[in-house]
MARPA-958613 format. One record per residue (C-alpha): residue in one letter; x, y, z. Coordinates in pm, 1 decimal. Example, Ala and Ser with C-alpha at 12.3 -4.5 7.8 and 13.67 -1.06 7.14 Angstrom:
// MARPA-958613
<rec resn="A" east="1230.0" north="-450.0" up="780.0"/>
<rec resn="S" east="1367.0" north="-106.0" up="714.0"/>
END
This chain:
// MARPA-958613
<rec resn="M" east="0.8" north="-0.7" up="-0.1"/>
<rec resn="K" east="137.9" north="337.7" up="-102.0"/>
<rec resn="V" east="92.5" north="614.0" up="154.0"/>
<rec resn="K" east="-91.1" north="906.9" up="-5.4"/>
<rec resn="A" east="67.4" north="1245.7" up="61.1"/>
<rec resn="P" east="-171.8" north="1471.9" up="252.9"/>
<rec resn="Q" east="-260.0" north="1825.2" up="139.2"/>
<rec resn="P" east="-295.2" north="2162.5" up="310.9"/>
<rec resn="F" east="-655.2" north="2286.2" up="337.5"/>
<rec resn="T" east="-846.6" north="2612.1" up="349.1"/>
<rec resn="F" east="-1208.6" north="2610.5" up="464.9"/>
<rec resn="E" east="-1357.7" north="2952.4" up="394.7"/>
<rec resn="A" east="-1660.4" north="3055.0" up="601.4"/>
<rec resn="G" east="-1690.3" north="3392.0" up="778.9"/>
<rec resn="P" east="-1455.5" north="3694.9" up="811.5"/>
<rec resn="R" east="-1285.2" north="3562.2" up="1126.2"/>
<rec resn="A" east="-986.4" north="3340.2" up="1044.8"/>
<rec resn="V" east="-784.1" north="3081.1" up="1234.6"/>
<rec resn="L" east="-446.2" north="2944.9" up="1125.2"/>
<rec resn="L" east="-430.9" north="2576.1" up="1227.5"/>
<rec resn="L" east="-88.8" north="2424.1" up="1287.6"/>
<rec resn="H" east="-16.0" north="2052.0" up="1308.2"/>
<rec resn="G" east="235.0" north="1865.0" up="1525.9"/>
<rec resn="F" east="580.4" north="1720.4" up="1471.6"/>
<rec resn="T" east="567.1" north="1413.6" up="1237.1"/>
<rec resn="G" east="198.2" north="1501.7" up="1176.7"/>
<rec resn="H" east="24.7" north="1690.8" up="895.5"/>
<rec resn="S" east="-303.3" north="1870.7" up="819.9"/>
<rec resn="A" east="-514.8" north="1569.5" up="927.0"/>
<rec resn="D" east="-418.3" north="1656.4" up="1286.5"/>
<rec resn="V" east="-639.2" north="1964.7" up="1269.3"/>
<rec resn="R" east="-883.3" north="1884.8" up="988.9"/>
<rec resn="M" east="-1178.7" north="1793.0" up="1215.6"/>
<rec resn="L" east="-1117.9" north="2113.7" up="1412.2"/>
<rec resn="G" east="-1120.8" north="2307.7" up="1084.6"/>
<rec resn="R" east="-1451.9" north="2151.8" up="979.5"/>
<rec resn="F" east="-1601.5" north="2223.3" up="1326.2"/>
<rec resn="L" east="-1498.3" north="2590.1" up="1307.4"/>
<rec resn="E" east="-1627.7" north="2616.7" up="950.2"/>
<rec resn="K" east="-1974.6" north="2515.4" up="1074.1"/>
<rec resn="K" east="-1949.6" north="2792.0" up="1336.9"/>
<rec resn="G" east="-1868.4" north="3052.0" up="1070.0"/>
<rec resn="Y" east="-1487.5" north="3064.1" up="1108.3"/>
<rec resn="T" east="-1246.3" north="3040.6" up="818.4"/>
<rec resn="S" east="-940.3" north="2823.0" up="870.3"/>
<rec resn="H" east="-620.5" north="2734.8" up="686.3"/>
<rec resn="A" east="-376.0" north="2456.6" up="771.0"/>
<rec resn="P" east="-37.6" north="2446.6" up="594.7"/>
<rec resn="I" east="194.4" north="2143.1" up="595.8"/>
<rec resn="Y" east="552.6" north="2209.0" up="696.9"/>
<rec resn="R" east="835.1" north="2091.1" up="479.3"/>
<rec resn="G" east="923.6" north="1724.4" up="516.5"/>
<rec resn="H" east="590.0" north="1642.8" up="686.0"/>
<rec resn="G" east="333.7" north="1410.5" up="531.6"/>
<rec resn="L" east="623.4" north="1248.0" up="346.1"/>
<rec resn="P" east="863.0" north="958.7" up="411.3"/>
<rec resn="P" east="1060.9" north="1001.3" up="737.8"/>
<rec resn="E" east="1378.9" north="1039.6" up="534.7"/>
<rec resn="D" east="1238.8" north="1368.3" up="399.6"/>
<rec resn="L" east="1146.1" north="1488.8" up="749.0"/>
<rec resn="I" east="1502.2" north="1466.6" up="882.5"/>
<rec resn="E" east="1626.3" north="1671.0" up="587.5"/>
<rec resn="A" east="1399.0" north="1961.2" up="688.7"/>
<rec resn="T" east="1473.2" north="2220.5" up="961.9"/>
<rec resn="P" east="1268.2" north="2407.7" up="1224.5"/>
<rec resn="E" east="1360.9" north="2731.4" up="1047.4"/>
<rec resn="E" east="1192.4" north="2602.7" up="732.4"/>
<rec resn="W" east="885.0" north="2500.8" up="934.0"/>
<rec resn="W" east="876.2" north="2855.3" up="1075.6"/>
<rec resn="E" east="888.5" north="2994.1" up="721.6"/>
<rec resn="D" east="600.7" north="2763.5" up="625.2"/>
<rec resn="V" east="393.1" north="2893.2" up="917.6"/>
<rec resn="Q" east="457.1" north="3253.0" up="813.5"/>
<rec resn="A" east="358.8" north="3162.2" up="456.8"/>
<rec resn="G" east="33.0" north="3010.9" up="589.7"/>
<rec resn="F" east="-41.0" north="3327.4" up="786.9"/>
<rec resn="N" east="30.4" north="3539.9" up="478.0"/>
<rec resn="H" east="-194.4" north="3312.5" up="270.3"/>
<rec resn="L" east="-491.7" north="3409.9" up="489.1"/>
<rec resn="K" east="-393.3" north="3776.1" up="470.6"/>
<rec resn="E" east="-372.7" north="3755.9" up="89.9"/>
<rec resn="L" east="-724.8" north="3607.3" up="88.8"/>
<rec resn="G" east="-835.1" north="3927.1" up="260.4"/>
<rec resn="Y" east="-857.4" north="3819.4" up="624.9"/>
<rec resn="K" east="-749.8" north="4097.2" up="857.6"/>
<rec resn="E" east="-797.7" north="3928.2" up="1197.2"/>
<rec resn="I" east="-627.7" north="3592.5" up="1235.0"/>
<rec resn="A" east="-599.9" north="3375.3" up="1542.9"/>
<rec resn="V" east="-358.3" north="3081.3" up="1554.9"/>
<rec resn="A" east="-415.6" north="2739.3" up="1709.5"/>
<rec resn="G" east="-143.6" north="2476.7" up="1714.1"/>
<rec resn="L" east="-102.6" north="2118.1" up="1830.9"/>
<rec resn="S" east="228.2" north="2022.5" up="1996.2"/>
<rec resn="L" east="506.0" north="2171.3" up="1785.4"/>
<rec resn="G" east="230.6" north="2371.0" up="1608.2"/>
<rec resn="G" east="162.0" north="2547.4" up="1940.6"/>
<rec resn="V" east="531.5" north="2632.6" up="1977.5"/>
<rec resn="L" east="528.0" north="2776.0" up="1625.0"/>
<rec resn="G" east="200.8" north="2958.5" up="1709.4"/>
<rec resn="L" east="360.8" north="3122.5" up="2014.9"/>
<rec resn="K" east="652.0" north="3241.1" up="1802.1"/>
<rec resn="L" east="406.5" north="3382.0" up="1549.2"/>
<rec resn="S" east="214.0" north="3561.1" up="1822.8"/>
<rec resn="Y" east="521.2" north="3742.9" up="1952.9"/>
<rec resn="S" east="664.4" north="3808.0" up="1605.2"/>
<rec resn="T" east="355.4" north="3955.4" up="1440.7"/>
<rec resn="Q" east="0.9" north="4066.9" up="1526.4"/>
<rec resn="T" east="-233.3" north="3772.3" up="1583.3"/>
<rec resn="K" east="-586.1" north="3794.1" up="1721.9"/>
<rec resn="A" east="-513.6" north="3518.0" up="1976.2"/>
<rec resn="V" east="-298.2" north="3209.7" up="2028.9"/>
<rec resn="I" east="-416.8" north="2863.6" up="2131.8"/>
<rec resn="T" east="-163.5" north="2596.0" up="2226.0"/>
<rec resn="M" east="-255.4" north="2228.6" up="2258.5"/>
<rec resn="C" east="-10.2" north="1991.5" up="2432.5"/>
<rec resn="S" east="286.2" north="2206.2" up="2334.0"/>
<rec resn="P" east="634.5" north="2132.4" up="2470.0"/>
<rec resn="M" east="847.1" north="2392.9" up="2647.1"/>
<rec resn="F" east="1117.9" north="2175.2" up="2802.9"/>
<rec resn="F" east="1367.2" north="1981.6" up="2602.5"/>
<rec resn="D" east="1375.4" north="1700.0" up="2846.1"/>
<rec resn="N" east="1108.6" north="1613.0" up="2587.1"/>
<rec resn="E" east="1387.8" north="1496.8" up="2357.2"/>
<rec resn="T" east="1343.8" north="1132.9" up="2457.7"/>
<rec resn="Q" east="969.5" north="1140.8" up="2400.4"/>
<rec resn="L" east="995.2" north="1331.1" up="2070.2"/>
<rec resn="T" east="1260.7" north="1086.2" up="1951.6"/>
<rec resn="K" east="1037.7" north="791.6" up="2048.6"/>
<rec resn="G" east="747.6" north="957.6" up="1864.7"/>
<rec resn="F" east="960.2" north="995.9" up="1549.8"/>
<rec resn="Q" east="1075.2" north="634.0" up="1574.4"/>
<rec resn="A" east="715.5" north="511.6" up="1604.8"/>
<rec resn="F" east="610.5" north="731.0" up="1310.3"/>
<rec resn="A" east="897.3" north="599.3" up="1092.6"/>
<rec resn="K" east="813.3" north="236.3" up="1175.3"/>
<rec resn="E" east="440.8" north="281.2" up="1104.4"/>
<rec resn="Y" east="511.1" north="462.6" up="777.0"/>
<rec resn="K" east="724.1" north="175.2" up="654.2"/>
<rec resn="E" east="472.4" north="-86.1" up="770.2"/>
<rec resn="L" east="202.1" north="91.6" up="568.9"/>
<rec resn="N" east="427.4" north="68.1" up="266.1"/>
<rec resn="G" east="438.3" north="-310.7" up="310.9"/>
<rec resn="K" east="807.6" north="-350.2" up="402.0"/>
<rec resn="E" east="928.4" north="-659.0" up="587.5"/>
<rec resn="E" east="1014.2" north="-634.7" up="957.0"/>
<rec resn="K" east="1388.3" north="-691.2" up="914.2"/>
<rec resn="E" east="1411.3" north="-419.6" up="647.8"/>
<rec resn="I" east="1201.1" north="-182.6" up="859.5"/>
<rec resn="K" east="1434.7" north="-225.4" up="1157.4"/>
<rec resn="R" east="1742.8" north="-160.5" up="942.3"/>
<rec resn="E" east="1591.5" north="154.0" up="783.7"/>
<rec resn="V" east="1456.5" north="291.1" up="1115.1"/>
<rec resn="D" east="1792.1" north="236.1" up="1290.4"/>
<rec resn="L" east="1963.1" north="427.2" up="1007.1"/>
<rec resn="L" east="1708.6" north="708.3" up="1038.1"/>
<rec resn="M" east="1769.6" north="740.5" up="1412.0"/>
<rec resn="D" east="2144.3" north="762.7" up="1350.2"/>
<rec resn="N" east="2088.7" north="1037.9" up="1094.0"/>
<rec resn="S" east="1827.3" north="1240.1" up="1280.3"/>
<rec resn="E" east="2051.7" north="1374.5" up="1557.4"/>
<rec resn="E" east="2114.0" north="1713.6" up="1395.5"/>
<rec resn="M" east="1742.2" north="1772.7" up="1334.7"/>
<rec resn="F" east="1662.9" north="1696.2" up="1700.0"/>
<rec resn="Q" east="1937.2" north="1933.6" up="1819.1"/>
<rec resn="Q" east="1789.5" north="2206.7" up="1599.7"/>
<rec resn="L" east="1437.8" north="2129.8" up="1725.3"/>
<rec resn="G" east="1558.4" north="2148.8" up="2084.7"/>
<rec resn="S" east="1721.0" north="2489.5" up="2020.1"/>
<rec resn="F" east="1404.2" north="2613.7" up="1851.4"/>
<rec resn="I" east="1177.4" north="2514.1" up="2143.4"/>
<rec resn="T" east="1424.7" north="2668.7" up="2390.7"/>
<rec resn="E" east="1429.4" north="2995.1" up="2190.2"/>
<rec resn="V" east="1047.0" north="3017.7" up="2200.4"/>
<rec resn="K" east="1043.5" north="2930.5" up="2571.0"/>
<rec resn="K" east="1280.1" north="3221.5" up="2640.0"/>
<rec resn="N" east="1047.0" north="3458.3" up="2457.5"/>
<rec resn="V" east="701.3" north="3355.2" up="2581.4"/>
<rec resn="D" east="703.6" north="3647.4" up="2823.8"/>
<rec resn="T" east="673.6" north="3874.4" up="2516.7"/>
<rec resn="V" east="333.3" north="3723.9" up="2425.9"/>
<rec resn="Y" east="55.1" north="3978.2" up="2501.3"/>
<rec resn="T" east="-217.5" north="3847.0" up="2273.8"/>
<rec resn="P" east="-523.0" north="3664.3" up="2424.8"/>
<rec resn="A" east="-424.5" north="3303.4" up="2490.3"/>
<rec resn="M" east="-576.8" north="2964.7" up="2558.8"/>
<rec resn="I" east="-357.8" north="2680.3" up="2682.3"/>
<rec resn="I" east="-493.7" north="2329.3" up="2638.6"/>
<rec resn="Q" east="-329.2" north="2022.9" up="2790.5"/>
<rec resn="A" east="-409.1" north="1651.3" up="2802.8"/>
<rec resn="Q" east="-360.3" north="1487.5" up="3142.5"/>
<rec resn="K" east="-258.3" north="1157.5" up="2982.8"/>
<rec resn="D" east="-9.5" north="1315.8" up="2743.0"/>
<rec resn="E" east="252.4" north="1046.3" up="2675.6"/>
<rec resn="M" east="472.2" north="1265.6" up="2457.9"/>
<rec resn="I" east="567.0" north="1578.6" up="2648.5"/>
<rec resn="N" east="625.2" north="1709.6" up="2999.9"/>
<rec resn="T" east="275.2" north="1833.3" up="3090.5"/>
<rec resn="D" east="418.2" north="2107.0" up="3310.4"/>
<rec resn="S" east="485.9" north="2284.8" up="2980.8"/>
<rec resn="A" east="122.4" north="2405.4" up="2993.9"/>
<rec resn="N" east="172.1" north="2568.7" up="3335.1"/>
<rec resn="Y" east="496.0" north="2726.1" up="3215.3"/>
<rec resn="I" east="323.8" north="2886.9" up="2914.5"/>
<rec resn="Y" east="28.2" north="3006.4" up="3124.3"/>
<rec resn="D" east="250.7" north="3147.8" up="3402.6"/>
<rec resn="H" east="499.6" north="3326.3" up="3173.8"/>
<rec resn="I" east="291.0" north="3479.9" up="2894.1"/>
<rec resn="E" east="196.9" north="3842.5" up="2966.2"/>
<rec resn="S" east="-154.4" north="3815.8" up="2816.9"/>
<rec resn="E" east="-422.6" north="3982.1" up="3033.8"/>
<rec resn="H" east="-684.8" north="3760.4" up="2869.6"/>
<rec resn="K" east="-564.3" north="3401.9" up="2921.0"/>
<rec resn="T" east="-707.8" north="3067.7" up="3022.3"/>
<rec resn="I" east="-576.2" north="2713.7" up="3080.7"/>
<rec resn="K" east="-782.1" north="2396.3" up="3051.3"/>
<rec resn="W" east="-689.0" north="2035.1" up="3130.7"/>
<rec resn="Y" east="-857.1" north="1725.7" up="2976.2"/>
<rec resn="E" east="-825.2" north="1422.2" up="3199.1"/>
<rec resn="D" east="-906.1" north="1146.4" up="2946.6"/>
<rec resn="S" east="-693.6" north="1270.5" up="2654.2"/>
<rec resn="G" east="-353.6" north="1175.5" up="2516.3"/>
<rec resn="H" east="-106.7" north="1388.4" up="2319.4"/>
<rec resn="V" east="-296.3" north="1417.4" up="1988.5"/>
<rec resn="I" east="-590.2" north="1580.9" up="2166.9"/>
<rec resn="T" east="-753.8" north="1696.1" up="1842.4"/>
<rec resn="M" east="-820.5" north="1332.1" up="1749.1"/>
<rec resn="G" east="-880.9" north="1187.0" up="2097.2"/>
<rec resn="K" east="-1192.6" north="1088.7" up="2288.5"/>
<rec resn="E" east="-1251.1" north="1444.1" up="2420.0"/>
<rec resn="K" east="-1203.8" north="1615.5" up="2084.7"/>
<rec resn="E" east="-1560.6" north="1746.3" up="2059.8"/>
<rec resn="Q" east="-1526.4" north="1915.4" up="2399.4"/>
<rec resn="V" east="-1189.6" north="2059.5" up="2297.1"/>
<rec resn="F" east="-1339.0" north="2199.3" up="1975.1"/>
<rec resn="E" east="-1634.3" north="2352.3" up="2161.2"/>
<rec resn="D" east="-1403.6" north="2508.2" up="2420.8"/>
<rec resn="I" east="-1183.9" north="2657.8" up="2147.2"/>
<rec resn="Y" east="-1492.3" north="2800.4" up="1977.1"/>
<rec resn="Q" east="-1618.8" north="2949.7" up="2305.6"/>
<rec resn="F" east="-1276.2" north="3105.3" up="2365.8"/>
<rec resn="L" east="-1271.9" north="3256.4" up="2012.2"/>
<rec resn="E" east="-1618.8" north="3400.5" up="2078.7"/>
<rec resn="T" east="-1481.2" north="3596.3" up="2379.2"/>
<rec resn="L" east="-1241.6" north="3791.5" up="2154.7"/>
<rec resn="D" east="-1311.1" north="4145.0" up="2042.2"/>
<rec resn="W" east="-1352.0" north="4076.3" up="1668.9"/>
<rec resn="K" east="-1418.6" north="4380.7" up="1450.5"/>
<rec resn="E" east="-1659.6" north="4177.6" up="1230.4"/>
END
């Protein structure tokens, strides 16, 4: 079975727009159901796919966090070029880290982080996540177990530089979260198996936003946008967006 490459999406609805950002090793499917939910509520959304994502794991380790940051800026500009003046950003995991950087680098309506790492003691978990992703990708392509092990071991050997860059990127954003003043919602799964959950408290405590909220979901794992509490997460995000002072 050949794995079909995913595509970015834009769901146009009303004048209020939300940039949706996926996680590390993920792609637009991470946030597609959230995009459809918001569309029904009258919100436009756009989800880019960062370079190397949605492709074989060999492509992912060739990409860099700086390129992913450029892809996020391009996604934000895509919404502006479509005529949207007020744009919130909501990101899962690494997407939330990128969203925080966007919110202190430019003017966003709000920032929503979901299970986003702030501590790079997460390196072990992120490495494990990448390893699991690589193995699953190769299984879906019908490779034999022995060949999968050989290829995944090689990938792990070659991914060290990317993980170092990813660690530096997360640390850079962590150092700058106290320059975030935009309204913020921090979402965290209690059963998150991928990151240090205290990251959520760190973001909440250090951002300077006057309008901020934090919410924990006790039955959810890391990919909270596809977990058992996803409908509640989507509704809570919508309710938060409704509290913002939109011009339209």
